[in-house]
N, CA, C and O atoms as CSV, one atom per row, in Angstrom:
chain,resi,resn,atom,element,x,y,z
A,1,UNK,N,N,98.459,155.633,92.615
A,1,UNK,CA,C,97.145,155.221,92.310
A,1,UNK,C,C,97.227,154.377,91.076
A,1,UNK,O,O,96.605,153.321,90.957
A,2,UNK,N,N,98.024,154.887,90.152
A,2,UNK,CA,C,98.131,154.273,88.733
A,2,UNK,C,C,98.650,152.770,88.986
A,2,UNK,O,O,98.145,151.834,88.366
A,3,UNK,N,N,99.651,152.587,89.896
A,3,UNK,CA,C,100.197,151.333,90.155
A,3,UNK,C,C,99.219,150.315,90.679
A,3,UNK,O,O,99.227,149.127,90.355
A,4,UNK,N,N,98.338,150.905,91.553
A,4,UNK,CA,C,97.311,150.001,92.219
A,4,UNK,C,C,96.311,149.473,91.000
A,4,UNK,O,O,95.916,148.308,90.935
A,5,UNK,N,N,96.006,150.384,90.164
A,5,UNK,CA,C,95.065,150.079,89.035
A,5,UNK,C,C,95.722,149.014,88.184
A,5,UNK,O,O,95.000,148.115,87.754
A,6,UNK,N,N,97.032,149.018,87.889
A,6,UNK,CA,C,97.740,148.040,87.222
A,6,UNK,C,C,97.690,146.801,87.877
A,6,UNK,O,O,97.360,145.795,87.248
A,7,UNK,N,N,98.001,146.752,89.167
A,7,UNK,CA,C,97.968,145.546,89.924
A,7,UNK,C,C,96.585,144.924,89.928
A,7,UNK,O,O,96.471,143.703,89.828
A,8,UNK,N,N,95.453,145.777,90.047
A,8,UNK,CA,C,94.135,145.233,89.974
A,8,UNK,C,C,93.846,144.529,88.691
A,8,UNK,O,O,93.110,143.543,88.660
A,9,UNK,N,N,94.421,145.029,87.629
A,9,UNK,CA,C,94.322,144.399,86.265
A,9,UNK,C,C,95.086,143.154,86.058
A,9,UNK,O,O,94.569,142.168,85.533
A,10,UNK,N,N,96.373,143.186,86.485
A,10,UNK,CA,C,97.395,142.175,86.257
A,10,UNK,C,C,97.287,140.972,87.162
A,10,UNK,O,O,97.450,139.834,86.720
A,11,UNK,N,N,97.028,141.208,88.356
A,11,UNK,CA,C,97.037,139.938,89.309
A,11,UNK,C,C,95.894,138.998,88.988
A,11,UNK,O,O,96.114,137.788,89.054
A,12,UNK,N,N,94.689,139.443,88.646
A,12,UNK,CA,C,93.600,138.501,88.246
A,12,UNK,C,C,94.123,137.748,86.891
A,12,UNK,O,O,93.856,136.557,86.729
A,13,UNK,N,N,94.798,138.407,86.025
A,13,UNK,CA,C,95.179,137.785,84.871
A,13,UNK,C,C,96.194,136.655,85.036
A,13,UNK,O,O,96.177,135.607,84.390
A,14,UNK,N,N,97.106,137.000,86.005
A,14,UNK,CA,C,98.153,135.952,86.475
A,14,UNK,C,C,97.530,134.738,87.070
A,14,UNK,O,O,97.965,133.614,86.818
A,15,UNK,N,N,96.487,134.958,87.881
A,15,UNK,CA,C,95.853,133.798,88.523
A,15,UNK,C,C,95.008,132.934,87.524
A,15,UNK,O,O,94.918,131.712,87.649
A,16,UNK,N,N,94.414,133.623,86.554
A,16,UNK,CA,C,93.794,132.900,85.438
A,16,UNK,C,C,94.856,132.006,84.739
A,16,UNK,O,O,94.554,130.847,84.453
A,17,UNK,N,N,95.995,132.462,84.476
A,17,UNK,CA,C,97.001,131.631,83.752
A,17,UNK,C,C,97.484,130.458,84.687
A,17,UNK,O,O,97.675,129.336,84.218
A,18,UNK,N,N,97.660,130.715,85.889
A,18,UNK,CA,C,98.048,129.644,86.698
A,18,UNK,C,C,96.982,128.564,86.886
A,18,UNK,O,O,97.274,127.368,86.879
A,19,UNK,N,N,95.695,129.037,87.059
A,19,UNK,CA,C,94.611,128.036,87.116
A,19,UNK,C,C,94.450,127.344,85.978
A,19,UNK,O,O,94.112,126.161,86.036
A,20,UNK,N,N,94.671,127.985,84.755
A,20,UNK,CA,C,94.536,127.266,83.489
A,20,UNK,C,C,95.443,126.260,83.222
A,20,UNK,O,O,95.068,125.236,82.651
A,21,UNK,N,N,96.780,126.450,83.620
A,21,UNK,CA,C,97.748,125.449,83.585
A,21,UNK,C,C,97.431,124.295,84.511
A,21,UNK,O,O,97.445,123.129,84.118
A,22,UNK,N,N,97.123,124.678,85.846
A,22,UNK,CA,C,96.856,123.599,86.778
A,22,UNK,C,C,95.716,122.669,86.303
A,22,UNK,O,O,95.796,121.455,86.487
A,23,UNK,N,N,94.632,123.255,85.679
A,23,UNK,CA,C,93.552,122.490,85.343
A,23,UNK,C,C,93.872,121.365,84.323
A,23,UNK,O,O,93.121,120.403,84.167
A,24,UNK,N,N,95.015,121.537,83.644
A,24,UNK,CA,C,95.557,120.471,82.677
A,24,UNK,C,C,95.899,119.210,83.649
A,24,UNK,O,O,95.762,118.088,83.163
A,25,UNK,N,N,96.283,119.319,84.829
A,25,UNK,CA,C,96.645,118.241,85.629
A,25,UNK,C,C,95.522,117.697,86.419
A,25,UNK,O,O,95.580,116.592,86.959
A,26,UNK,N,N,94.535,118.455,86.480
A,26,UNK,CA,C,93.302,117.979,87.394
A,26,UNK,C,C,92.767,116.832,86.868
A,26,UNK,O,O,92.448,116.744,85.682
A,27,UNK,N,N,92.621,115.768,87.825
A,27,UNK,CA,C,92.002,114.483,87.506
A,27,UNK,C,C,92.646,113.229,88.020
A,27,UNK,O,O,93.605,113.318,88.786
A,28,UNK,N,N,92.170,112.060,87.641
A,28,UNK,CA,C,92.869,110.899,88.123
A,28,UNK,C,C,93.637,110.201,87.014
A,28,UNK,O,O,93.130,109.864,85.944
A,29,UNK,N,N,94.893,110.014,87.360
A,29,UNK,CA,C,95.863,109.437,86.433
A,29,UNK,C,C,96.290,108.022,86.651
A,29,UNK,O,O,96.582,107.706,87.804
A,30,UNK,N,N,96.360,107.223,85.804
A,30,UNK,CA,C,96.776,105.729,86.093
A,30,UNK,C,C,98.141,105.563,85.305
A,30,UNK,O,O,98.407,106.039,84.202
A,31,UNK,N,N,98.927,104.804,86.095
A,31,UNK,CA,C,100.271,104.468,85.520
A,31,UNK,C,C,100.687,103.028,85.969
A,31,UNK,O,O,100.149,102.497,86.941
A,32,UNK,N,N,101.670,102.406,85.227
A,32,UNK,CA,C,102.058,101.030,85.505
A,32,UNK,C,C,103.570,101.167,85.705
A,32,UNK,O,O,104.258,101.755,84.871
A,33,UNK,N,N,104.096,100.609,86.841
A,33,UNK,CA,C,105.516,100.584,87.134
A,33,UNK,C,C,105.786,99.053,87.478
A,33,UNK,O,O,105.240,98.532,88.450
A,34,UNK,N,N,106.627,98.375,86.664
A,34,UNK,CA,C,107.009,96.971,86.898
A,34,UNK,C,C,105.677,96.128,87.194
A,34,UNK,O,O,105.622,95.381,88.170
A,35,UNK,N,N,104.647,96.277,86.339
A,35,UNK,CA,C,103.483,95.505,86.355
A,35,UNK,C,C,102.581,95.834,87.584
A,35,UNK,O,O,101.566,95.181,87.826
A,36,UNK,N,N,102.966,96.785,88.278
A,36,UNK,CA,C,102.181,97.365,89.397
A,36,UNK,C,C,101.384,98.564,88.962
A,36,UNK,O,O,101.965,99.540,88.488
A,37,UNK,N,N,100.034,98.531,89.108
A,37,UNK,CA,C,99.230,99.691,88.678
A,37,UNK,C,C,99.087,100.649,89.921
A,37,UNK,O,O,98.887,100.222,91.058
A,38,UNK,N,N,99.212,102.040,89.587
A,38,UNK,CA,C,99.063,102.983,90.596
A,38,UNK,C,C,98.450,104.225,90.081
A,38,UNK,O,O,98.557,104.542,88.896
A,39,UNK,N,N,97.791,104.951,90.973
A,39,UNK,CA,C,97.119,106.222,90.570
A,39,UNK,C,C,97.721,107.464,91.239
A,39,UNK,O,O,98.316,107.438,92.316
A,40,UNK,N,N,97.509,108.537,90.504
A,40,UNK,CA,C,97.848,109.849,91.115
A,40,UNK,C,C,96.643,110.795,90.773
A,40,UNK,O,O,96.098,110.790,89.670
A,41,UNK,N,N,96.317,111.514,91.696
A,41,UNK,CA,C,95.132,112.394,91.575
A,41,UNK,C,C,95.486,113.835,92.015
A,41,UNK,O,O,96.069,114.082,93.070
A,42,UNK,N,N,95.076,114.784,91.100
A,42,UNK,CA,C,95.275,116.171,91.442
A,42,UNK,C,C,93.756,116.740,91.476
A,42,UNK,O,O,92.955,116.508,90.570
A,43,UNK,N,N,93.462,117.485,92.588
A,43,UNK,CA,C,92.094,118.019,92.628
A,43,UNK,C,C,92.148,119.525,92.481
A,43,UNK,O,O,93.208,120.124,92.659
A,44,UNK,N,N,91.030,120.146,92.162
A,44,UNK,CA,C,91.078,121.667,91.844
A,44,UNK,C,C,91.248,122.429,93.152
A,44,UNK,O,O,91.447,123.641,93.067
A,45,UNK,N,N,91.194,121.856,94.350
A,45,UNK,CA,C,91.351,122.541,95.632
A,45,UNK,C,C,92.930,122.556,95.920
A,45,UNK,O,O,93.345,123.159,96.910
A,46,UNK,N,N,93.757,121.929,95.104
A,46,UNK,CA,C,95.189,121.949,95.468
A,46,UNK,C,C,95.699,120.744,96.238
A,46,UNK,O,O,96.849,120.752,96.676
A,47,UNK,N,N,94.934,119.764,96.410
A,47,UNK,CA,C,95.223,118.478,97.123
A,47,UNK,C,C,95.641,117.438,96.085
A,47,UNK,O,O,95.174,117.471,94.946
A,48,UNK,N,N,96.513,116.522,96.477
A,48,UNK,CA,C,96.904,115.434,95.551
A,48,UNK,C,C,96.989,114.154,96.445
A,48,UNK,O,O,97.176,114.240,97.659
A,49,UNK,N,N,96.853,113.049,95.838
A,49,UNK,CA,C,97.142,111.721,96.603
A,49,UNK,C,C,97.567,110.707,95.547
A,49,UNK,O,O,97.257,110.812,94.360
A,50,UNK,N,N,98.280,109.745,96.046
A,50,UNK,CA,C,98.722,108.518,95.346
A,50,UNK,C,C,97.940,107.445,95.873
A,50,UNK,O,O,97.676,107.400,97.075
A,51,UNK,N,N,97.516,106.497,94.992
A,51,UNK,CA,C,96.941,105.195,95.397
A,51,UNK,C,C,97.654,104.136,94.798
A,51,UNK,O,O,97.797,104.017,93.581
A,52,UNK,N,N,98.150,103.284,95.741
A,52,UNK,CA,C,98.991,102.071,95.323
A,52,UNK,C,C,98.561,100.889,96.184
A,52,UNK,O,O,98.515,100.940,97.413
A,53,UNK,N,N,98.232,99.755,95.408
A,53,UNK,CA,C,97.714,98.501,96.119
A,53,UNK,C,C,96.587,98.825,97.059
A,53,UNK,O,O,96.517,98.277,98.159
A,54,UNK,N,N,95.663,99.747,96.626
A,54,UNK,CA,C,94.384,100.047,97.377
A,54,UNK,C,C,94.573,101.011,98.651
A,54,UNK,O,O,93.609,101.325,99.350
A,55,UNK,N,N,95.861,101.450,98.900
A,55,UNK,CA,C,96.310,102.345,99.882
A,55,UNK,C,C,96.426,103.774,99.321
A,55,UNK,O,O,97.044,104.014,98.284
A,56,UNK,N,N,95.791,104.728,100.071
A,56,UNK,CA,C,95.945,106.071,99.625
A,56,UNK,C,C,96.886,106.838,100.578
A,56,UNK,O,O,96.847,106.699,101.800
A,57,UNK,N,N,97.730,107.656,99.928
A,57,UNK,CA,C,98.697,108.504,100.559
A,57,UNK,C,C,98.408,109.913,100.041
A,57,UNK,O,O,98.484,110.190,98.844
A,58,UNK,N,N,98.091,110.749,100.946
A,58,UNK,CA,C,97.813,112.077,100.532
A,58,UNK,C,C,96.291,112.589,100.669
A,58,UNK,O,O,95.479,112.054,101.424
A,59,UNK,N,N,96.025,113.627,99.893
A,59,UNK,CA,C,94.682,114.173,100.041
A,59,UNK,C,C,94.561,115.303,101.285
A,59,UNK,O,O,95.550,115.740,101.873
A,60,UNK,N,N,93.373,115.641,101.538
A,60,UNK,CA,C,92.964,116.551,102.588
A,60,UNK,C,C,93.443,115.997,103.937
A,60,UNK,O,O,93.843,116.778,104.800
A,61,UNK,N,N,93.417,114.718,104.138
A,61,UNK,CA,C,93.724,114.224,105.431
A,61,UNK,C,C,93.991,112.738,105.287
A,61,UNK,O,O,93.145,112.034,104.738
A,62,UNK,N,N,95.133,112.217,105.755
A,62,UNK,CA,C,95.529,110.844,105.712
A,62,UNK,C,C,96.385,110.584,107.012
A,62,UNK,O,O,96.833,111.476,107.732
A,63,UNK,N,N,96.546,109.217,107.203
A,63,UNK,CA,C,97.325,108.859,108.406
A,63,UNK,C,C,98.484,108.040,107.947
A,63,UNK,O,O,98.303,107.026,107.272
A,64,UNK,N,N,99.759,108.483,108.320
A,64,UNK,CA,C,100.890,107.733,107.919
A,64,UNK,C,C,101.779,107.656,109.267
A,64,UNK,O,O,102.045,108.644,109.951
A,65,UNK,N,N,102.163,106.449,109.523
A,65,UNK,CA,C,102.917,106.119,110.757
A,65,UNK,C,C,102.254,106.663,111.992
A,65,UNK,O,O,102.941,107.172,112.877
A,66,UNK,N,N,100.814,106.567,112.098
A,66,UNK,CA,C,100.145,107.018,113.166
A,66,UNK,C,C,100.051,108.548,113.335
A,66,UNK,O,O,99.620,109.033,114.382
A,67,UNK,N,N,100.463,109.311,112.285
A,67,UNK,CA,C,100.347,110.905,112.358
A,67,UNK,C,C,99.459,111.178,111.118
A,67,UNK,O,O,99.548,110.556,110.060
A,68,UNK,N,N,98.551,112.233,111.393
A,68,UNK,CA,C,97.709,112.758,110.427
A,68,UNK,C,C,98.501,113.851,109.523
A,68,UNK,O,O,99.267,114.670,110.032
A,69,UNK,N,N,98.272,113.789,108.305
A,69,UNK,CA,C,98.874,114.713,107.312
A,69,UNK,C,C,97.991,115.128,106.263
A,69,UNK,O,O,96.807,114.793,106.271
A,70,UNK,N,N,98.514,115.869,105.321
A,70,UNK,CA,C,97.721,116.304,104.154
A,70,UNK,C,C,98.831,116.426,103.136
A,70,UNK,O,O,100.006,116.610,103.451
A,71,UNK,N,N,98.355,116.306,101.804
A,71,UNK,CA,C,99.278,116.421,100.713
A,71,UNK,C,C,98.686,117.497,99.650
A,71,UNK,O,O,97.605,117.360,99.077
A,72,UNK,N,N,99.484,118.482,99.501
A,72,UNK,CA,C,99.020,119.545,98.489
A,72,UNK,C,C,100.166,119.547,97.354
A,72,UNK,O,O,101.207,118.907,97.506
A,73,UNK,N,N,99.908,120.281,96.258
A,73,UNK,CA,C,100.884,120.317,95.134
A,73,UNK,C,C,101.076,121.740,94.784
A,73,UNK,O,O,100.252,122.582,95.140
A,74,UNK,N,N,102.056,122.023,94.150
A,74,UNK,CA,C,102.552,123.335,93.502
A,74,UNK,C,C,103.169,122.987,92.124
A,74,UNK,O,O,104.016,122.107,91.977
A,75,UNK,N,N,102.648,123.791,91.080
A,75,UNK,CA,C,103.107,123.558,89.668
A,75,UNK,C,C,103.890,124.759,89.170
A,75,UNK,O,O,103.395,125.881,89.278
A,76,UNK,N,N,105.013,124.592,88.663
A,76,UNK,CA,C,105.721,125.629,87.931
A,76,UNK,C,C,105.704,125.387,86.548
A,76,UNK,O,O,106.599,124.674,86.094
A,77,UNK,N,N,104.802,125.877,85.748
A,77,UNK,CA,C,104.648,125.606,84.375
A,77,UNK,C,C,105.525,126.484,83.489
A,77,UNK,O,O,105.505,126.366,82.264
A,78,UNK,N,N,106.322,127.398,84.147
A,78,UNK,CA,C,107.192,128.268,83.446
A,78,UNK,C,C,108.505,127.485,83.158
A,78,UNK,O,O,109.298,127.884,82.305
A,79,UNK,N,N,108.709,126.384,83.875
A,79,UNK,CA,C,110.002,125.670,83.636
A,79,UNK,C,C,109.813,124.611,82.523
A,79,UNK,O,O,108.673,124.245,82.236
A,80,UNK,N,N,110.848,124.130,81.917
A,80,UNK,CA,C,110.752,123.017,80.949
A,80,UNK,C,C,111.847,122.028,81.307
A,80,UNK,O,O,113.033,122.350,81.242
A,81,UNK,N,N,111.456,120.855,81.675
A,81,UNK,CA,C,109.993,120.349,81.784
A,81,UNK,C,C,109.300,121.026,83.015
A,81,UNK,O,O,109.929,121.711,83.822
A,82,UNK,N,N,107.988,120.787,83.094
A,82,UNK,CA,C,107.208,121.364,84.215
A,82,UNK,C,C,107.634,120.780,85.497
A,82,UNK,O,O,107.821,119.569,85.613
A,83,UNK,N,N,107.791,121.614,86.459
A,83,UNK,CA,C,108.166,121.252,87.839
A,83,UNK,C,C,106.873,121.072,88.674
A,83,UNK,O,O,105.959,121.894,88.599
A,84,UNK,N,N,106.819,120.024,89.438
A,84,UNK,CA,C,105.678,119.678,90.345
A,84,UNK,C,C,106.321,119.365,91.640
A,84,UNK,O,O,107.223,118.530,91.702
A,85,UNK,N,N,105.883,120.011,92.688
A,85,UNK,CA,C,106.233,119.722,94.125
A,85,UNK,C,C,104.908,119.130,94.799
A,85,UNK,O,O,103.818,119.701,94.768
A,86,UNK,N,N,105.145,117.987,95.369
A,86,UNK,CA,C,104.126,117.471,96.326
A,86,UNK,C,C,104.544,117.795,97.735
A,86,UNK,O,O,105.652,117.466,98.158
A,87,UNK,N,N,103.628,118.462,98.484
A,87,UNK,CA,C,104.104,118.946,99.785
A,87,UNK,C,C,103.229,118.130,100.739
A,87,UNK,O,O,102.002,118.224,100.723
A,88,UNK,N,N,103.936,117.285,101.612
A,88,UNK,CA,C,103.327,116.580,102.638
A,88,UNK,C,C,103.492,117.448,103.979
A,88,UNK,O,O,104.579,117.876,104.366
A,89,UNK,N,N,102.297,117.648,104.621
A,89,UNK,CA,C,102.380,118.466,105.843
A,89,UNK,C,C,101.740,117.642,106.920
A,89,UNK,O,O,100.643,117.115,106.736
A,90,UNK,N,N,102.484,117.511,108.169
A,90,UNK,CA,C,101.957,116.833,109.363
A,90,UNK,C,C,101.035,117.827,110.002
A,90,UNK,O,O,101.496,118.921,110.327
A,91,UNK,N,N,99.833,117.559,110.200
A,91,UNK,CA,C,98.928,118.437,110.704
A,91,UNK,C,C,99.136,118.880,112.048
A,91,UNK,O,O,98.829,120.042,112.311
A,92,UNK,N,N,99.633,118.102,112.990
A,92,UNK,CA,C,99.826,118.521,114.389
A,92,UNK,C,C,101.147,119.459,114.542
A,92,UNK,O,O,101.112,120.404,115.330
A,93,UNK,N,N,102.270,119.194,113.803
A,93,UNK,CA,C,103.420,119.969,113.935
A,93,UNK,C,C,103.567,121.068,112.889
A,93,UNK,O,O,104.209,122.099,113.091
A,94,UNK,N,N,102.941,120.782,111.778
A,94,UNK,CA,C,103.108,121.703,110.572
A,94,UNK,C,C,104.326,121.416,109.828
A,94,UNK,O,O,104.576,122.092,108.830
A,95,UNK,N,N,105.222,120.357,110.257
A,95,UNK,CA,C,106.450,119.988,109.503
A,95,UNK,C,C,106.041,119.543,108.061
A,95,UNK,O,O,105.007,118.931,107.794
A,96,UNK,N,N,106.994,119.934,107.175
A,96,UNK,CA,C,106.645,119.660,105.759
A,96,UNK,C,C,107.860,118.931,105.106
A,96,UNK,O,O,109.014,119.088,105.505
A,97,UNK,N,N,107.516,118.146,104.102
A,97,UNK,CA,C,108.471,117.499,103.308
A,97,UNK,C,C,107.977,117.514,101.794
A,97,UNK,O,O,106.831,117.210,101.461
A,98,UNK,N,N,108.904,117.875,100.988
A,98,UNK,CA,C,108.559,117.972,99.518
A,98,UNK,C,C,109.168,116.812,98.706
A,98,UNK,O,O,110.305,116.371,98.875
A,99,UNK,N,N,108.205,116.340,97.737
A,99,UNK,CA,C,108.724,115.459,96.662
A,99,UNK,C,C,108.877,116.262,95.458
A,99,UNK,O,O,107.909,116.898,95.040
A,100,UNK,N,N,109.985,116.295,94.869
A,100,UNK,CA,C,110.306,117.111,93.706
A,100,UNK,C,C,110.164,116.305,92.425
A,100,UNK,O,O,110.821,115.276,92.273
A,101,UNK,N,N,109.320,116.750,91.500
A,101,UNK,CA,C,109.137,115.962,90.226
A,101,UNK,C,C,109.128,116.834,89.094
A,101,UNK,O,O,109.144,118.058,89.222
A,102,UNK,N,N,109.099,116.197,87.894
A,102,UNK,CA,C,108.980,116.914,86.648
A,102,UNK,C,C,107.867,116.169,85.859
A,102,UNK,O,O,107.458,115.043,86.142
A,103,UNK,N,N,107.448,116.914,84.872
A,103,UNK,CA,C,106.368,116.310,84.048
A,103,UNK,C,C,106.447,116.945,82.688
A,103,UNK,O,O,106.901,118.077,82.525
A,104,UNK,N,N,105.953,116.122,81.635
A,104,UNK,CA,C,105.953,116.606,80.319
A,104,UNK,C,C,104.694,115.892,79.579
A,104,UNK,O,O,104.554,114.669,79.553
A,105,UNK,N,N,103.885,116.729,79.039
A,105,UNK,CA,C,102.716,116.305,78.374
A,105,UNK,C,C,102.856,115.644,76.951
A,105,UNK,O,O,103.223,116.348,76.011
A,106,UNK,N,N,102.625,114.550,76.802
A,106,UNK,CA,C,102.659,113.933,75.514
A,106,UNK,C,C,101.457,114.373,74.713
A,106,UNK,O,O,101.584,114.725,73.540
A,107,UNK,N,N,100.317,114.358,75.320
A,107,UNK,CA,C,99.090,114.981,74.751
A,107,UNK,C,C,98.348,115.334,76.041
A,107,UNK,O,O,98.841,115.274,77.168
A,108,UNK,N,N,97.090,115.711,75.735
A,108,UNK,CA,C,96.200,116.207,76.821
A,108,UNK,C,C,95.926,115.272,77.897
A,108,UNK,O,O,95.654,115.695,79.020
A,109,UNK,N,N,95.985,113.828,77.593
A,109,UNK,CA,C,95.580,112.904,78.389
A,109,UNK,C,C,96.762,111.866,78.794
A,109,UNK,O,O,96.537,110.903,79.527
A,110,UNK,N,N,97.892,112.115,78.313
A,110,UNK,CA,C,99.139,111.288,78.601
A,110,UNK,C,C,100.253,112.177,78.903
A,110,UNK,O,O,100.595,113.071,78.128
A,111,UNK,N,N,100.887,111.922,80.137
A,111,UNK,CA,C,102.079,112.624,80.531
A,111,UNK,C,C,103.144,111.677,81.033
A,111,UNK,O,O,102.904,110.626,81.626
A,112,UNK,N,N,104.365,112.154,80.738
A,112,UNK,CA,C,105.569,111.448,81.272
A,112,UNK,C,C,105.850,112.171,82.680
A,112,UNK,O,O,105.739,113.390,82.813
A,113,UNK,N,N,106.192,111.382,83.622
A,113,UNK,CA,C,106.283,111.864,84.957
A,113,UNK,C,C,107.531,111.382,85.680
A,113,UNK,O,O,107.710,110.164,85.677
A,114,UNK,N,N,108.335,112.078,86.239
A,114,UNK,CA,C,109.577,111.646,86.873
A,114,UNK,C,C,109.573,112.166,88.291
A,114,UNK,O,O,109.149,113.295,88.539
A,115,UNK,N,N,110.069,111.302,89.286
A,115,UNK,CA,C,110.140,111.746,90.683
A,115,UNK,C,C,111.373,111.044,91.178
A,115,UNK,O,O,111.756,109.968,90.719
A,116,UNK,N,N,112.043,111.786,92.248
A,116,UNK,CA,C,113.244,111.455,92.809
A,116,UNK,C,C,112.928,111.439,94.332
A,116,UNK,O,O,112.526,112.471,94.869
A,117,UNK,N,N,113.096,110.329,95.015
A,117,UNK,CA,C,112.815,110.218,96.467
A,117,UNK,C,C,114.141,110.521,97.219
A,117,UNK,O,O,114.198,110.197,98.406
A,118,UNK,N,N,115.088,111.045,96.699
A,118,UNK,CA,C,116.399,111.428,97.324
A,118,UNK,C,C,116.334,113.022,97.648
A,118,UNK,O,O,117.362,113.594,98.013
A,119,UNK,N,N,115.200,113.674,97.518
A,119,UNK,CA,C,115.113,115.142,97.761
A,119,UNK,C,C,115.787,115.961,96.696
A,119,UNK,O,O,116.062,117.138,96.928
A,120,UNK,N,N,116.072,115.391,95.520
A,120,UNK,CA,C,116.669,116.081,94.332
A,120,UNK,C,C,115.593,116.086,93.210
A,120,UNK,O,O,114.869,115.109,93.017
A,121,UNK,N,N,115.519,117.230,92.477
A,121,UNK,CA,C,114.530,117.216,91.421
A,121,UNK,C,C,115.185,116.609,90.171
A,121,UNK,O,O,116.268,117.027,89.761
A,122,UNK,N,N,114.478,115.572,89.547
A,122,UNK,CA,C,115.079,114.934,88.434
A,122,UNK,C,C,115.312,116.118,87.373
A,122,UNK,O,O,114.679,117.173,87.410
A,123,UNK,N,N,116.337,115.799,86.388
A,123,UNK,CA,C,116.605,116.822,85.413
A,123,UNK,C,C,116.165,116.136,84.024
A,123,UNK,O,O,116.033,116.807,83.000
A,124,UNK,N,N,115.961,114.836,84.066
A,124,UNK,CA,C,115.629,114.289,82.694
A,124,UNK,C,C,114.697,113.153,83.086
A,124,UNK,O,O,114.564,112.798,84.257
A,125,UNK,N,N,114.025,112.568,82.009
A,125,UNK,CA,C,113.217,111.408,82.082
A,125,UNK,C,C,114.058,110.196,81.713
A,125,UNK,O,O,114.715,110.183,80.672
A,126,UNK,N,N,114.037,109.166,82.577
A,126,UNK,CA,C,114.770,107.909,82.184
A,126,UNK,C,C,114.041,106.710,82.657
A,126,UNK,O,O,113.033,106.881,83.343
A,127,UNK,N,N,114.450,105.488,82.360
A,127,UNK,CA,C,113.850,104.252,82.793
A,127,UNK,C,C,113.782,104.016,84.274
A,127,UNK,O,O,112.929,103.286,84.778
A,128,UNK,N,N,114.730,104.670,84.977
A,128,UNK,CA,C,114.778,104.499,86.456
A,128,UNK,C,C,113.770,105.368,87.232
A,128,UNK,O,O,113.253,105.018,88.293
A,129,UNK,N,N,113.533,106.570,86.580
A,129,UNK,CA,C,112.734,107.491,87.453
A,129,UNK,C,C,111.374,107.836,86.832
A,129,UNK,O,O,110.609,108.561,87.468
A,130,UNK,N,N,111.040,107.374,85.663
A,130,UNK,CA,C,109.940,107.798,85.000
A,130,UNK,C,C,108.726,106.812,84.823
A,130,UNK,O,O,108.926,105.600,84.741
A,131,UNK,N,N,107.510,107.335,84.769
A,131,UNK,CA,C,106.381,106.555,84.425
A,131,UNK,C,C,105.490,107.386,83.558
A,131,UNK,O,O,105.415,108.608,83.688
A,132,UNK,N,N,104.789,106.673,82.633
A,132,UNK,CA,C,103.799,107.269,81.846
A,132,UNK,C,C,102.506,107.199,82.488
A,132,UNK,O,O,102.110,106.087,82.838
A,133,UNK,N,N,101.762,108.257,82.703
A,133,UNK,CA,C,100.407,108.224,83.219
A,133,UNK,C,C,99.370,108.647,82.186
A,133,UNK,O,O,99.606,109.526,81.356
A,134,UNK,N,N,98.386,108.089,82.254
A,134,UNK,CA,C,97.094,108.348,81.331
A,134,UNK,C,C,95.958,108.698,82.183
A,134,UNK,O,O,95.665,108.110,83.223
A,135,UNK,N,N,95.276,109.794,81.625
A,135,UNK,CA,C,94.156,110.332,82.514
A,135,UNK,C,C,92.951,109.455,82.385
A,135,UNK,O,O,92.462,109.135,81.302
A,136,UNK,N,N,92.477,109.065,83.618
A,136,UNK,CA,C,91.228,108.190,83.530
A,136,UNK,C,C,90.013,109.040,83.276
A,136,UNK,O,O,89.868,110.141,83.806
A,137,UNK,N,N,89.129,108.490,82.435
A,137,UNK,CA,C,87.996,109.219,82.089
A,137,UNK,C,C,86.726,108.457,82.531
A,137,UNK,O,O,85.612,108.936,82.316
């Protein structure tokens, strides 16, 4: 019984910590890569999307190559730098693909963000893999 009581006290505290960290990401972020403007959005329901050249990839439902999908995200704030996984799920088959990323907050509204499209998580920020994003207000 004592262990159950501890779980009842600890689990809600853990979820508050996770939610507090995730709220730091929530919002629409704008970045520039080789003079191309793009957006990244994290919502409070766990969905994310990218917007490039007016096209949206991700969110609760989107179509890519004729197939419907969704994109969610997971954040590991215990790592340094912060690890972010974007999870693209095909709605019909349930097949998933992860984009492995890292982030570092410069301040509350500016973050350095690195992504690797080769299914490896970046280990550092460099000119090849990184973009500076600013929160849109």
